[in-house]
PDBQT receptor file of N, H, CA, C and O in Angstrom, charges set to zero:
ATOM      1  N   MET A   1     -39.333 -32.165  -4.036  1.00  0.00    +0.000 N 
ATOM      2  CA  MET A   1     -37.754 -31.943  -3.580  1.00  0.00    +0.000 C 
ATOM      3  C   MET A   1     -37.167 -30.511  -3.461  1.00  0.00    +0.000 C 
ATOM      4  O   MET A   1     -37.603 -29.471  -3.955  1.00  0.00    +0.000 OA
ATOM      5  N   GLY A   2     -35.920 -30.738  -2.578  1.00  0.00    +0.000 N 
ATOM      6  H   GLY A   2     -35.566 -31.583  -2.176  1.00  0.00    +0.000 HD
ATOM      7  CA  GLY A   2     -35.743 -29.494  -2.122  1.00  0.00    +0.000 C 
ATOM      8  C   GLY A   2     -33.867 -29.440  -3.289  1.00  0.00    +0.000 C 
ATOM      9  O   GLY A   2     -33.368 -30.535  -3.552  1.00  0.00    +0.000 OA
ATOM     10  N   ASP A   3     -33.083 -28.037  -3.837  1.00  0.00    +0.000 N 
ATOM     11  H   ASP A   3     -33.488 -27.148  -3.624  1.00  0.00    +0.000 HD
ATOM     12  CA  ASP A   3     -32.222 -28.051  -4.784  1.00  0.00    +0.000 C 
ATOM     13  C   ASP A   3     -30.776 -29.221  -3.504  1.00  0.00    +0.000 C 
ATOM     14  O   ASP A   3     -30.758 -29.490  -2.303  1.00  0.00    +0.000 OA
ATOM     15  N   VAL A   4     -30.216 -29.415  -4.216  1.00  0.00    +0.000 N 
ATOM     16  H   VAL A   4     -30.231 -29.197  -5.192  1.00  0.00    +0.000 HD
ATOM     17  CA  VAL A   4     -29.422 -30.156  -4.415  1.00  0.00    +0.000 C 
ATOM     18  C   VAL A   4     -28.368 -29.064  -4.195  1.00  0.00    +0.000 C 
ATOM     19  O   VAL A   4     -28.129 -28.140  -4.973  1.00  0.00    +0.000 OA
ATOM     20  N   ILE A   5     -27.560 -29.399  -2.588  1.00  0.00    +0.000 N 
ATOM     21  H   ILE A   5     -27.754 -30.149  -1.956  1.00  0.00    +0.000 HD
ATOM     22  CA  ILE A   5     -26.574 -28.461  -2.467  1.00  0.00    +0.000 C 
ATOM     23  C   ILE A   5     -25.051 -28.988  -2.091  1.00  0.00    +0.000 C 
ATOM     24  O   ILE A   5     -24.785 -29.836  -1.239  1.00  0.00    +0.000 OA
ATOM     25  N   ASN A   6     -24.247 -28.376  -2.817  1.00  0.00    +0.000 N 
ATOM     26  H   ASN A   6     -24.463 -27.687  -3.509  1.00  0.00    +0.000 HD
ATOM     27  CA  ASN A   6     -22.609 -28.895  -3.262  1.00  0.00    +0.000 C 
ATOM     28  C   ASN A   6     -22.244 -28.745  -1.592  1.00  0.00    +0.000 C 
ATOM     29  O   ASN A   6     -22.794 -27.684  -1.296  1.00  0.00    +0.000 OA
ATOM     30  N   LEU A   7     -21.637 -29.243  -0.443  1.00  0.00    +0.000 N 
ATOM     31  H   LEU A   7     -21.191 -30.106  -0.683  1.00  0.00    +0.000 HD
ATOM     32  CA  LEU A   7     -21.540 -29.081   0.778  1.00  0.00    +0.000 C 
ATOM     33  C   LEU A   7     -20.440 -28.312   0.721  1.00  0.00    +0.000 C 
ATOM     34  O   LEU A   7     -20.282 -27.183   1.186  1.00  0.00    +0.000 OA
ATOM     35  N   ASN A   8     -19.295 -29.341  -0.186  1.00  0.00    +0.000 N 
ATOM     36  H   ASN A   8     -19.423 -30.258  -0.564  1.00  0.00    +0.000 HD
ATOM     37  CA  ASN A   8     -17.499 -28.010  -0.618  1.00  0.00    +0.000 C 
ATOM     38  C   ASN A   8     -17.569 -26.394  -1.144  1.00  0.00    +0.000 C 
ATOM     39  O   ASN A   8     -16.961 -25.333  -1.005  1.00  0.00    +0.000 OA
ATOM     40  N   ARG A   9     -18.426 -26.811  -1.657  1.00  0.00    +0.000 N 
ATOM     41  H   ARG A   9     -18.920 -27.673  -1.770  1.00  0.00    +0.000 HD
ATOM     42  CA  ARG A   9     -19.306 -25.483  -2.663  1.00  0.00    +0.000 C 
ATOM     43  C   ARG A   9     -19.638 -24.290  -1.728  1.00  0.00    +0.000 C 
ATOM     44  O   ARG A   9     -19.471 -23.108  -2.032  1.00  0.00    +0.000 OA
ATOM     45  N   TYR A  10     -20.156 -24.774  -0.491  1.00  0.00    +0.000 N 
ATOM     46  H   TYR A  10     -20.292 -25.733  -0.245  1.00  0.00    +0.000 HD
ATOM     47  CA  TYR A  10     -20.930 -24.102   0.818  1.00  0.00    +0.000 C 
ATOM     48  C   TYR A  10     -20.128 -23.830   1.707  1.00  0.00    +0.000 C 
ATOM     49  O   TYR A  10     -20.308 -22.676   2.097  1.00  0.00    +0.000 OA
ATOM     50  N   ARG A  11     -19.141 -24.455   2.336  1.00  0.00    +0.000 N 
ATOM     51  H   ARG A  11     -18.995 -25.393   2.020  1.00  0.00    +0.000 HD
ATOM     52  CA  ARG A  11     -18.484 -24.320   2.561  1.00  0.00    +0.000 C 
ATOM     53  C   ARG A  11     -16.921 -23.106   2.048  1.00  0.00    +0.000 C 
ATOM     54  O   ARG A  11     -16.418 -22.145   2.629  1.00  0.00    +0.000 OA
ATOM     55  N   LYS A  12     -16.772 -23.434   1.419  1.00  0.00    +0.000 N 
ATOM     56  H   LYS A  12     -17.181 -24.215   0.947  1.00  0.00    +0.000 HD
ATOM     57  CA  LYS A  12     -15.636 -22.429   0.906  1.00  0.00    +0.000 C 
ATOM     58  C   LYS A  12     -16.096 -20.863   0.825  1.00  0.00    +0.000 C 
ATOM     59  O   LYS A  12     -15.532 -19.778   0.971  1.00  0.00    +0.000 OA
ATOM     60  N   ALA A  13     -17.840 -21.457   0.418  1.00  0.00    +0.000 N 
ATOM     61  H   ALA A  13     -18.298 -22.337   0.299  1.00  0.00    +0.000 HD
ATOM     62  CA  ALA A  13     -18.088 -20.035   0.097  1.00  0.00    +0.000 C 
ATOM     63  C   ALA A  13     -18.226 -19.052   1.207  1.00  0.00    +0.000 C 
ATOM     64  O   ALA A  13     -18.041 -17.839   1.312  1.00  0.00    +0.000 OA
ATOM     65  N   LYS A  14     -18.793 -20.435   2.350  1.00  0.00    +0.000 N 
ATOM     66  H   LYS A  14     -18.943 -21.419   2.265  1.00  0.00    +0.000 HD
ATOM     67  CA  LYS A  14     -18.680 -19.556   3.971  1.00  0.00    +0.000 C 
ATOM     68  C   LYS A  14     -17.543 -18.843   4.643  1.00  0.00    +0.000 C 
ATOM     69  O   LYS A  14     -17.504 -17.852   5.372  1.00  0.00    +0.000 OA
ATOM     70  N   ALA A  15     -16.462 -19.807   4.084  1.00  0.00    +0.000 N 
ATOM     71  H   ALA A  15     -16.494 -20.612   3.492  1.00  0.00    +0.000 HD
ATOM     72  CA  ALA A  15     -14.964 -19.451   4.807  1.00  0.00    +0.000 C 
ATOM     73  C   ALA A  15     -14.484 -18.502   3.849  1.00  0.00    +0.000 C 
ATOM     74  O   ALA A  15     -13.647 -17.716   4.293  1.00  0.00    +0.000 OA
ATOM     75  N   ARG A  16     -14.774 -18.388   2.753  1.00  0.00    +0.000 N 
ATOM     76  H   ARG A  16     -15.454 -19.027   2.392  1.00  0.00    +0.000 HD
ATOM     77  CA  ARG A  16     -14.727 -17.015   1.660  1.00  0.00    +0.000 C 
ATOM     78  C   ARG A  16     -15.134 -15.809   2.634  1.00  0.00    +0.000 C 
ATOM     79  O   ARG A  16     -14.524 -14.862   3.131  1.00  0.00    +0.000 OA
ATOM     80  N   ALA A  17     -16.395 -16.266   2.671  1.00  0.00    +0.000 N 
ATOM     81  H   ALA A  17     -16.891 -17.035   2.267  1.00  0.00    +0.000 HD
ATOM     82  CA  ALA A  17     -17.177 -15.165   3.520  1.00  0.00    +0.000 C 
ATOM     83  C   ALA A  17     -17.258 -14.393   4.642  1.00  0.00    +0.000 C 
ATOM     84  O   ALA A  17     -17.942 -13.413   4.937  1.00  0.00    +0.000 OA
ATOM     85  N   GLU A  18     -16.341 -15.096   5.266  1.00  0.00    +0.000 N 
ATOM     86  H   GLU A  18     -15.786 -15.892   5.026  1.00  0.00    +0.000 HD
ATOM     87  CA  GLU A  18     -15.873 -14.882   7.310  1.00  0.00    +0.000 C 
ATOM     88  C   GLU A  18     -14.376 -13.778   6.684  1.00  0.00    +0.000 C 
ATOM     89  O   GLU A  18     -14.009 -12.703   7.158  1.00  0.00    +0.000 OA
ATOM     90  N   LYS A  19     -13.762 -14.575   5.453  1.00  0.00    +0.000 N 
ATOM     91  H   LYS A  19     -14.060 -15.448   5.068  1.00  0.00    +0.000 HD
ATOM     92  CA  LYS A  19     -12.332 -13.952   5.659  1.00  0.00    +0.000 C 
ATOM     93  C   LYS A  19     -13.018 -12.358   5.160  1.00  0.00    +0.000 C 
ATOM     94  O   LYS A  19     -13.056 -11.370   5.894  1.00  0.00    +0.000 OA
ATOM     95  N   GLU A  20     -13.349 -12.402   4.232  1.00  0.00    +0.000 N 
ATOM     96  H   GLU A  20     -13.318 -13.205   3.637  1.00  0.00    +0.000 HD
ATOM     97  CA  GLU A  20     -13.355 -11.084   3.898  1.00  0.00    +0.000 C 
ATOM     98  C   GLU A  20     -14.052 -10.199   4.055  1.00  0.00    +0.000 C 
ATOM     99  O   GLU A  20     -14.044  -9.102   3.496  1.00  0.00    +0.000 OA
ATOM    100  N   GLN A  21     -15.274 -10.936   5.481  1.00  0.00    +0.000 N 
ATOM    101  H   GLN A  21     -15.280 -11.827   5.935  1.00  0.00    +0.000 HD
ATOM    102  CA  GLN A  21     -15.486  -9.998   6.597  1.00  0.00    +0.000 C 
ATOM    103  C   GLN A  21     -14.291  -8.989   7.698  1.00  0.00    +0.000 C 
ATOM    104  O   GLN A  21     -14.071  -7.946   8.313  1.00  0.00    +0.000 OA
ATOM    105  N   LYS A  22     -13.927 -10.057   7.369  1.00  0.00    +0.000 N 
ATOM    106  H   LYS A  22     -14.105 -10.905   6.869  1.00  0.00    +0.000 HD
ATOM    107  CA  LYS A  22     -12.888 -10.111   8.401  1.00  0.00    +0.000 C 
ATOM    108  C   LYS A  22     -11.300  -8.885   8.175  1.00  0.00    +0.000 C 
ATOM    109  O   LYS A  22     -10.752  -8.055   8.900  1.00  0.00    +0.000 OA
ATOM    110  N   ALA A  23     -11.107  -9.334   6.964  1.00  0.00    +0.000 N 
ATOM    111  H   ALA A  23     -11.553 -10.008   6.375  1.00  0.00    +0.000 HD
ATOM    112  CA  ALA A  23      -9.830  -8.267   6.177  1.00  0.00    +0.000 C 
ATOM    113  C   ALA A  23     -11.132  -6.869   5.706  1.00  0.00    +0.000 C 
ATOM    114  O   ALA A  23     -10.695  -5.925   5.048  1.00  0.00    +0.000 OA
ATOM    115  N   GLU A  24     -11.964  -6.873   5.924  1.00  0.00    +0.000 N 
ATOM    116  H   GLU A  24     -12.318  -7.640   6.459  1.00  0.00    +0.000 HD
ATOM    117  CA  GLU A  24     -13.141  -5.550   5.794  1.00  0.00    +0.000 C 
ATOM    118  C   GLU A  24     -12.487  -4.808   7.149  1.00  0.00    +0.000 C 
ATOM    119  O   GLU A  24     -11.794  -3.792   7.203  1.00  0.00    +0.000 OA
ATOM    120  N   ALA A  25     -12.982  -5.722   8.269  1.00  0.00    +0.000 N 
ATOM    121  H   ALA A  25     -13.545  -6.548   8.225  1.00  0.00    +0.000 HD
ATOM    122  CA  ALA A  25     -12.559  -4.699   9.891  1.00  0.00    +0.000 C 
ATOM    123  C   ALA A  25     -11.007  -4.388   9.415  1.00  0.00    +0.000 C 
ATOM    124  O   ALA A  25     -10.792  -3.194   9.205  1.00  0.00    +0.000 OA
ATOM    125  N   ASN A  26      -9.989  -5.211   9.230  1.00  0.00    +0.000 N 
ATOM    126  H   ASN A  26     -10.164  -6.181   9.401  1.00  0.00    +0.000 HD
ATOM    127  CA  ASN A  26      -8.597  -4.470   9.254  1.00  0.00    +0.000 C 
ATOM    128  C   ASN A  26      -7.990  -3.793   8.618  1.00  0.00    +0.000 C 
ATOM    129  O   ASN A  26      -6.791  -3.544   8.739  1.00  0.00    +0.000 OA
ATOM    130  N   ARG A  27      -8.858  -3.321   7.706  1.00  0.00    +0.000 N 
ATOM    131  H   ARG A  27      -9.832  -3.523   7.607  1.00  0.00    +0.000 HD
ATOM    132  CA  ARG A  27      -8.416  -2.934   6.676  1.00  0.00    +0.000 C 
ATOM    133  C   ARG A  27      -9.430  -0.767   7.021  1.00  0.00    +0.000 C 
ATOM    134  O   ARG A  27      -9.276   0.326   6.475  1.00  0.00    +0.000 OA
ATOM    135  N   VAL A  28     -10.313  -1.275   8.154  1.00  0.00    +0.000 N 
ATOM    136  H   VAL A  28     -10.439  -2.163   8.598  1.00  0.00    +0.000 HD
ATOM    137  CA  VAL A  28     -10.694  -0.236   8.585  1.00  0.00    +0.000 C 
ATOM    138  C   VAL A  28      -9.729   0.973  10.017  1.00  0.00    +0.000 C 
ATOM    139  O   VAL A  28      -9.486   2.128  10.367  1.00  0.00    +0.000 OA
ATOM    140  N   ARG A  29      -9.487  -0.912  10.402  1.00  0.00    +0.000 N 
ATOM    141  H   ARG A  29      -9.684  -1.850  10.118  1.00  0.00    +0.000 HD
ATOM    142  CA  ARG A  29      -9.022  -0.715  11.544  1.00  0.00    +0.000 C 
ATOM    143  C   ARG A  29      -8.052  -0.338  11.032  1.00  0.00    +0.000 C 
ATOM    144  O   ARG A  29      -7.830   0.781  11.493  1.00  0.00    +0.000 OA
ATOM    145  N   HIS A  30      -6.925  -0.745   9.960  1.00  0.00    +0.000 N 
ATOM    146  H   HIS A  30      -7.106  -1.654   9.585  1.00  0.00    +0.000 HD
ATOM    147  CA  HIS A  30      -5.403  -0.061  10.158  1.00  0.00    +0.000 C 
ATOM    148  C   HIS A  30      -5.091   0.096   9.087  1.00  0.00    +0.000 C 
ATOM    149  O   HIS A  30      -4.108  -0.409   8.546  1.00  0.00    +0.000 OA
ATOM    150  N   GLY A  31      -6.447   1.347   8.257  1.00  0.00    +0.000 N 
ATOM    151  H   GLY A  31      -7.246   1.757   8.696  1.00  0.00    +0.000 HD
ATOM    152  CA  GLY A  31      -5.957   1.509   6.623  1.00  0.00    +0.000 C 
ATOM    153  C   GLY A  31      -5.899   2.903   6.686  1.00  0.00    +0.000 C 
ATOM    154  O   GLY A  31      -6.363   3.257   7.770  1.00  0.00    +0.000 OA
ATOM    155  N   ARG A  32      -5.592   3.708   6.112  1.00  0.00    +0.000 N 
ATOM    156  H   ARG A  32      -5.216   3.421   5.231  1.00  0.00    +0.000 HD
ATOM    157  CA  ARG A  32      -4.987   5.276   5.928  1.00  0.00    +0.000 C 
ATOM    158  C   ARG A  32      -6.130   4.952   5.076  1.00  0.00    +0.000 C 
ATOM    159  O   ARG A  32      -6.542   3.844   4.734  1.00  0.00    +0.000 OA
ATOM    160  N   THR A  33      -6.727   6.541   4.693  1.00  0.00    +0.000 N 
ATOM    161  H   THR A  33      -6.393   7.442   4.971  1.00  0.00    +0.000 HD
ATOM    162  CA  THR A  33      -8.236   7.085   3.841  1.00  0.00    +0.000 C 
ATOM    163  C   THR A  33      -7.212   7.410   2.826  1.00  0.00    +0.000 C 
ATOM    164  O   THR A  33      -6.058   7.392   3.253  1.00  0.00    +0.000 OA
ATOM    165  N   ARG A  34      -7.392   7.736   1.443  1.00  0.00    +0.000 N 
ATOM    166  H   ARG A  34      -8.330   7.751   1.096  1.00  0.00    +0.000 HD
ATOM    167  CA  ARG A  34      -6.884   7.857   0.150  1.00  0.00    +0.000 C 
ATOM    168  C   ARG A  34      -6.211   9.075   0.822  1.00  0.00    +0.000 C 
ATOM    169  O   ARG A  34      -4.999   8.997   0.623  1.00  0.00    +0.000 OA
ATOM    170  N   THR A  35      -6.579  10.317   1.638  1.00  0.00    +0.000 N 
ATOM    171  H   THR A  35      -7.564  10.380   1.800  1.00  0.00    +0.000 HD
ATOM    172  CA  THR A  35      -6.545  11.404   1.514  1.00  0.00    +0.000 C 
ATOM    173  C   THR A  35      -4.766  11.255   2.214  1.00  0.00    +0.000 C 
ATOM    174  O   THR A  35      -3.760  11.635   1.616  1.00  0.00    +0.000 OA
ATOM    175  N   GLU A  36      -4.791  10.732   3.331  1.00  0.00    +0.000 N 
ATOM    176  H   GLU A  36      -5.609  10.423   3.817  1.00  0.00    +0.000 HD
ATOM    177  CA  GLU A  36      -4.303  10.232   4.383  1.00  0.00    +0.000 C 
ATOM    178  C   GLU A  36      -2.539  10.361   3.413  1.00  0.00    +0.000 C 
ATOM    179  O   GLU A  36      -1.612  11.161   3.540  1.00  0.00    +0.000 OA
ATOM    180  N   LYS A  37      -2.807   8.729   2.162  1.00  0.00    +0.000 N 
ATOM    181  H   LYS A  37      -3.559   8.079   2.059  1.00  0.00    +0.000 HD
ATOM    182  CA  LYS A  37      -2.159   8.514   1.503  1.00  0.00    +0.000 C 
ATOM    183  C   LYS A  37      -1.417   9.732   0.833  1.00  0.00    +0.000 C 
ATOM    184  O   LYS A  37      -0.555  10.193   1.581  1.00  0.00    +0.000 OA
ATOM    185  N   GLN A  38      -1.478  10.093   0.151  1.00  0.00    +0.000 N 
ATOM    186  H   GLN A  38      -2.178   9.719  -0.457  1.00  0.00    +0.000 HD
ATOM    187  CA  GLN A  38      -2.167  11.080  -0.944  1.00  0.00    +0.000 C 
ATOM    188  C   GLN A  38      -0.998  12.404  -0.072  1.00  0.00    +0.000 C 
ATOM    189  O   GLN A  38       0.088  12.766  -0.525  1.00  0.00    +0.000 OA
ATOM    190  N   ALA A  39      -1.529  12.812   0.999  1.00  0.00    +0.000 N 
ATOM    191  H   ALA A  39      -2.411  12.518   1.367  1.00  0.00    +0.000 HD
ATOM    192  CA  ALA A  39      -0.452  13.693   2.446  1.00  0.00    +0.000 C 
ATOM    193  C   ALA A  39       0.772  13.033   2.624  1.00  0.00    +0.000 C 
ATOM    194  O   ALA A  39       1.528  13.816   3.200  1.00  0.00    +0.000 OA
ATOM    195  N   VAL A  40       1.447  11.723   2.353  1.00  0.00    +0.000 N 
ATOM    196  H   VAL A  40       0.832  11.087   1.886  1.00  0.00    +0.000 HD
ATOM    197  CA  VAL A  40       2.675  11.332   3.182  1.00  0.00    +0.000 C 
ATOM    198  C   VAL A  40       3.357  11.309   1.640  1.00  0.00    +0.000 C 
ATOM    199  O   VAL A  40       4.587  11.347   1.634  1.00  0.00    +0.000 OA
ATOM    200  N   GLN A  41       2.490  11.233  -0.037  1.00  0.00    +0.000 N 
ATOM    201  H   GLN A  41       1.490  11.203  -0.032  1.00  0.00    +0.000 HD
ATOM    202  CA  GLN A  41       3.046  11.425  -0.720  1.00  0.00    +0.000 C 
ATOM    203  C   GLN A  41       3.500  12.169  -1.101  1.00  0.00    +0.000 C 
ATOM    204  O   GLN A  41       4.547  11.990  -1.723  1.00  0.00    +0.000 OA
ATOM    205  N   ARG A  42       2.943  13.450  -0.930  1.00  0.00    +0.000 N 
ATOM    206  H   ARG A  42       2.093  13.596  -0.424  1.00  0.00    +0.000 HD
ATOM    207  CA  ARG A  42       3.222  14.437  -1.458  1.00  0.00    +0.000 C 
ATOM    208  C   ARG A  42       4.759  15.553  -0.149  1.00  0.00    +0.000 C 
ATOM    209  O   ARG A  42       5.556  16.447  -0.433  1.00  0.00    +0.000 OA
ATOM    210  N   GLU A  43       4.564  15.079   0.699  1.00  0.00    +0.000 N 
ATOM    211  H   GLU A  43       3.917  14.353   0.930  1.00  0.00    +0.000 HD
ATOM    212  CA  GLU A  43       5.088  15.221   1.423  1.00  0.00    +0.000 C 
ATOM    213  C   GLU A  43       6.803  14.701   1.875  1.00  0.00    +0.000 C 
ATOM    214  O   GLU A  43       7.727  15.464   2.158  1.00  0.00    +0.000 OA
ATOM    215  N   LEU A  44       6.854  12.823   1.818  1.00  0.00    +0.000 N 
ATOM    216  H   LEU A  44       6.104  12.204   1.589  1.00  0.00    +0.000 HD
ATOM    217  CA  LEU A  44       8.077  12.402   0.309  1.00  0.00    +0.000 C 
ATOM    218  C   LEU A  44       8.072  13.472  -0.648  1.00  0.00    +0.000 C 
ATOM    219  O   LEU A  44       8.753  14.459  -0.372  1.00  0.00    +0.000 OA
ATOM    220  N   ASP A  45       7.301  13.452  -1.931  1.00  0.00    +0.000 N 
ATOM    221  H   ASP A  45       6.747  12.650  -2.156  1.00  0.00    +0.000 HD
ATOM    222  CA  ASP A  45       7.516  14.304  -2.879  1.00  0.00    +0.000 C 
ATOM    223  C   ASP A  45       8.394  15.584  -2.468  1.00  0.00    +0.000 C 
ATOM    224  O   ASP A  45       9.439  16.076  -2.893  1.00  0.00    +0.000 OA
ATOM    225  N   ARG A  46       7.294  15.960  -1.229  1.00  0.00    +0.000 N 
ATOM    226  H   ARG A  46       6.445  15.560  -0.883  1.00  0.00    +0.000 HD
ATOM    227  CA  ARG A  46       8.710  17.794  -1.389  1.00  0.00    +0.000 C 
ATOM    228  C   ARG A  46      10.031  17.662  -0.841  1.00  0.00    +0.000 C 
ATOM    229  O   ARG A  46      11.096  18.125  -1.251  1.00  0.00    +0.000 OA
ATOM    230  N   GLN A  47       9.633  16.562   0.698  1.00  0.00    +0.000 N 
ATOM    231  H   GLN A  47       8.769  16.187   1.031  1.00  0.00    +0.000 HD
ATOM    232  CA  GLN A  47      11.628  16.483   1.162  1.00  0.00    +0.000 C 
ATOM    233  C   GLN A  47      11.906  15.651  -0.432  1.00  0.00    +0.000 C 
ATOM    234  O   GLN A  47      11.861  16.591  -1.226  1.00  0.00    +0.000 OA
ATOM    235  N   ALA A  48      12.070  14.839  -0.947  1.00  0.00    +0.000 N 
ATOM    236  H   ALA A  48      12.107  14.075  -0.302  1.00  0.00    +0.000 HD
ATOM    237  CA  ALA A  48      13.086  15.076  -2.302  1.00  0.00    +0.000 C 
ATOM    238  C   ALA A  48      13.320  15.962  -3.062  1.00  0.00    +0.000 C 
ATOM    239  O   ALA A  48      14.429  15.877  -3.590  1.00  0.00    +0.000 OA
ATOM    240  N   THR A  49      12.701  16.824  -3.352  1.00  0.00    +0.000 N 
ATOM    241  H   THR A  49      11.800  16.893  -2.923  1.00  0.00    +0.000 HD
ATOM    242  CA  THR A  49      13.272  17.831  -3.900  1.00  0.00    +0.000 C 
ATOM    243  C   THR A  49      14.002  18.695  -3.267  1.00  0.00    +0.000 C 
ATOM    244  O   THR A  49      14.997  19.281  -3.693  1.00  0.00    +0.000 OA
ATOM    245  N   GLU A  50      13.308  18.808  -1.840  1.00  0.00    +0.000 N 
ATOM    246  H   GLU A  50      12.499  18.332  -1.494  1.00  0.00    +0.000 HD
ATOM    247  CA  GLU A  50      14.265  20.079  -0.917  1.00  0.00    +0.000 C 
ATOM    248  C   GLU A  50      15.461  19.090  -0.745  1.00  0.00    +0.000 C 
ATOM    249  O   GLU A  50      16.447  19.676  -0.297  1.00  0.00    +0.000 OA
ATOM    250  N   LEU A  51      15.724  17.316  -1.047  1.00  0.00    +0.000 N 
ATOM    251  H   LEU A  51      14.924  16.840  -1.411  1.00  0.00    +0.000 HD
ATOM    252  CA  LEU A  51      17.332  17.639  -0.590  1.00  0.00    +0.000 C 
ATOM    253  C   LEU A  51      18.078  17.354  -2.062  1.00  0.00    +0.000 C 
ATOM    254  O   LEU A  51      19.309  17.321  -2.067  1.00  0.00    +0.000 OA
ATOM    255  N   ASP A  52      17.394  17.163  -3.225  1.00  0.00    +0.000 N 
ATOM    256  H   ASP A  52      16.394  17.190  -3.222  1.00  0.00    +0.000 HD
ATOM    257  CA  ASP A  52      17.638  17.307  -4.538  1.00  0.00    +0.000 C 
ATOM    258  C   ASP A  52      18.198  18.829  -4.872  1.00  0.00    +0.000 C 
ATOM    259  O   ASP A  52      18.789  19.044  -5.930  1.00  0.00    +0.000 OA
ATOM    260  N   GLY A  53      18.034  19.571  -4.173  1.00  0.00    +0.000 N 
ATOM    261  H   GLY A  53      17.554  19.397  -3.314  1.00  0.00    +0.000 HD
ATOM    262  CA  GLY A  53      18.386  21.169  -4.098  1.00  0.00    +0.000 C 
ATOM    263  C   GLY A  53      19.132  21.624  -3.723  1.00  0.00    +0.000 C 
ATOM    264  O   GLY A  53      19.586  22.713  -4.073  1.00  0.00    +0.000 OA
ATOM    265  N   LYS A  54      19.609  20.719  -2.632  1.00  0.00    +0.000 N 
ATOM    266  H   LYS A  54      19.240  19.834  -2.347  1.00  0.00    +0.000 HD
ATOM    267  CA  LYS A  54      20.950  21.182  -1.486  1.00  0.00    +0.000 C 
ATOM    268  C   LYS A  54      22.007  19.878  -2.166  1.00  0.00    +0.000 C 
ATOM    269  O   LYS A  54      23.179  19.965  -1.799  1.00  0.00    +0.000 OA
ATOM    270  N   ARG A  55      21.765  19.027  -2.850  1.00  0.00    +0.000 N 
ATOM    271  H   ARG A  55      20.813  18.956  -3.147  1.00  0.00    +0.000 HD
ATOM    272  CA  ARG A  55      22.864  18.404  -3.377  1.00  0.00    +0.000 C 
ATOM    273  C   ARG A  55      23.666  18.540  -3.879  1.00  0.00    +0.000 C 
ATOM    274  O   ARG A  55      23.348  19.285  -4.806  1.00  0.00    +0.000 OA
ATOM    275  N   LEU A  56      25.258  18.174  -3.979  1.00  0.00    +0.000 N 
ATOM    276  H   LEU A  56      25.517  17.569  -3.226  1.00  0.00    +0.000 HD
ATOM    277  CA  LEU A  56      26.335  19.089  -4.020  1.00  0.00    +0.000 C 
ATOM    278  C   LEU A  56      26.979  19.273  -5.708  1.00  0.00    +0.000 C 
ATOM    279  O   LEU A  56      26.537  20.303  -6.218  1.00  0.00    +0.000 OA
ATOM    280  N   ASP A  57      27.574  18.769  -6.296  1.00  0.00    +0.000 N 
ATOM    281  H   ASP A  57      27.933  17.932  -5.883  1.00  0.00    +0.000 HD
ATOM    282  CA  ASP A  57      28.270  18.349  -7.980  1.00  0.00    +0.000 C 
ATOM    283  C   ASP A  57      28.542  17.583  -7.540  1.00  0.00    +0.000 C 
ATOM    284  O   ASP A  57      29.060  17.509  -6.426  1.00  0.00    +0.000 OA
ATOM    285  N   SER A  58      28.049  15.991  -8.928  1.00  0.00    +0.000 N 
ATOM    286  H   SER A  58      27.627  16.051  -9.833  1.00  0.00    +0.000 HD
ATOM    287  CA  SER A  58      28.826  15.366  -8.462  1.00  0.00    +0.000 C 
ATOM    288  C   SER A  58      30.230  14.708  -8.321  1.00  0.00    +0.000 C 
ATOM    289  O   SER A  58      30.246  14.610  -7.094  1.00  0.00    +0.000 OA
ATOM    290  N   ALA A  59      30.999  14.373  -8.586  1.00  0.00    +0.000 N 
ATOM    291  H   ALA A  59      30.986  14.452  -9.582  1.00  0.00    +0.000 HD
ATOM    292  CA  ALA A  59      32.407  13.704  -8.220  1.00  0.00    +0.000 C 
ATOM    293  C   ALA A  59      32.899  13.999  -9.851  1.00  0.00    +0.000 C 
ATOM    294  O   ALA A  59      33.778  14.841 -10.034  1.00  0.00    +0.000 OA
ATOM    295  N   ASP A  60      32.461  13.472 -10.703  1.00  0.00    +0.000 N 
ATOM    296  H   ASP A  60      31.747  12.788 -10.554  1.00  0.00    +0.000 HD
ATOM    297  CA  ASP A  60      32.396  13.153 -12.298  1.00  0.00    +0.000 C 
ATOM    298  C   ASP A  60      32.753  14.687 -12.805  1.00  0.00    +0.000 C 
ATOM    299  O   ASP A  60      33.660  14.795 -13.630  1.00  0.00    +0.000 OA
ATOM    300  N   GLU A  61      32.223  15.618 -12.443  1.00  0.00    +0.000 N 
ATOM    301  H   GLU A  61      31.487  15.531 -11.773  1.00  0.00    +0.000 HD
ATOM    302  CA  GLU A  61      32.478  17.014 -12.933  1.00  0.00    +0.000 C 
ATOM    303  C   GLU A  61      33.517  17.801 -12.363  1.00  0.00    +0.000 C 
ATOM    304  O   GLU A  61      33.875  18.967 -12.532  1.00  0.00    +0.000 OA
ATOM    305  N   GLY A  62      33.921  16.835 -11.623  1.00  0.00    +0.000 N 
ATOM    306  H   GLY A  62      33.630  15.888 -11.486  1.00  0.00    +0.000 HD
ATOM    307  CA  GLY A  62      35.046  17.602 -11.348  1.00  0.00    +0.000 C 
ATOM    308  C   GLY A  62      36.809  17.178 -11.342  1.00  0.00    +0.000 C 
ATOM    309  O   GLY A  62      37.233  16.179 -11.922  1.00  0.00    +0.000 OA
ATOM    310  N   PRO A  63      37.685  18.141 -10.576  1.00  0.00    +0.000 N 
ATOM    311  CA  PRO A  63      39.190  16.807 -10.533  1.00  0.00    +0.000 C 
ATOM    312  C   PRO A  63      38.930  15.526  -9.611  1.00  0.00    +0.000 C 
ATOM    313  O   PRO A  63      38.206  15.162  -8.685  1.00  0.00    +0.000 OA
ATOM    314  N   GLN A  64      39.749  15.162 -10.261  1.00  0.00    +0.000 N 
ATOM    315  H   GLN A  64      40.337  15.458 -11.013  1.00  0.00    +0.000 HD
ATOM    316  CA  GLN A  64      39.901  13.737  -9.383  1.00  0.00    +0.000 C 
ATOM    317  C   GLN A  64      41.141  14.161  -8.743  1.00  0.00    +0.000 C 
ATOM    318  O   GLN A  64      41.942  14.877  -9.345  1.00  0.00    +0.000 OA
ATOM    319  N   GLY A  65      41.416  13.586  -7.061  1.00  0.00    +0.000 N 
ATOM    320  H   GLY A  65      40.765  13.005  -6.573  1.00  0.00    +0.000 HD
ATOM    321  CA  GLY A  65      42.080  13.542  -7.150  1.00  0.00    +0.000 C 
ATOM    322  C   GLY A  65      43.462  12.601  -7.004  1.00  0.00    +0.000 C 
ATOM    323  O   GLY A  65      43.537  11.897  -8.012  1.00  0.00    +0.000 OA
ATOM    324  N   PRO A  66      44.546  12.359  -6.116  1.00  0.00    +0.000 N 
ATOM    325  CA  PRO A  66      45.957  11.510  -6.691  1.00  0.00    +0.000 C 
ATOM    326  C   PRO A  66      45.517  10.402  -6.367  1.00  0.00    +0.000 C 
ATOM    327  O   PRO A  66      46.184   9.389  -6.574  1.00  0.00    +0.000 OA
TER     328      PRO A  66
């Protein structure tokens, strides 16, 4: 006699495998590599640093108007 197979478990496992395969294809198609993500993050950090360097003194430090 053959092994007993739970059809619900088999169906769900097959659906999970198909979903994972589709997700992998989407990651390849739409995803960014780690180096691309790091390059973008470095550029954002550089821009933030540059912007902070150009920041004027805050209103708390100067005299208030009428």
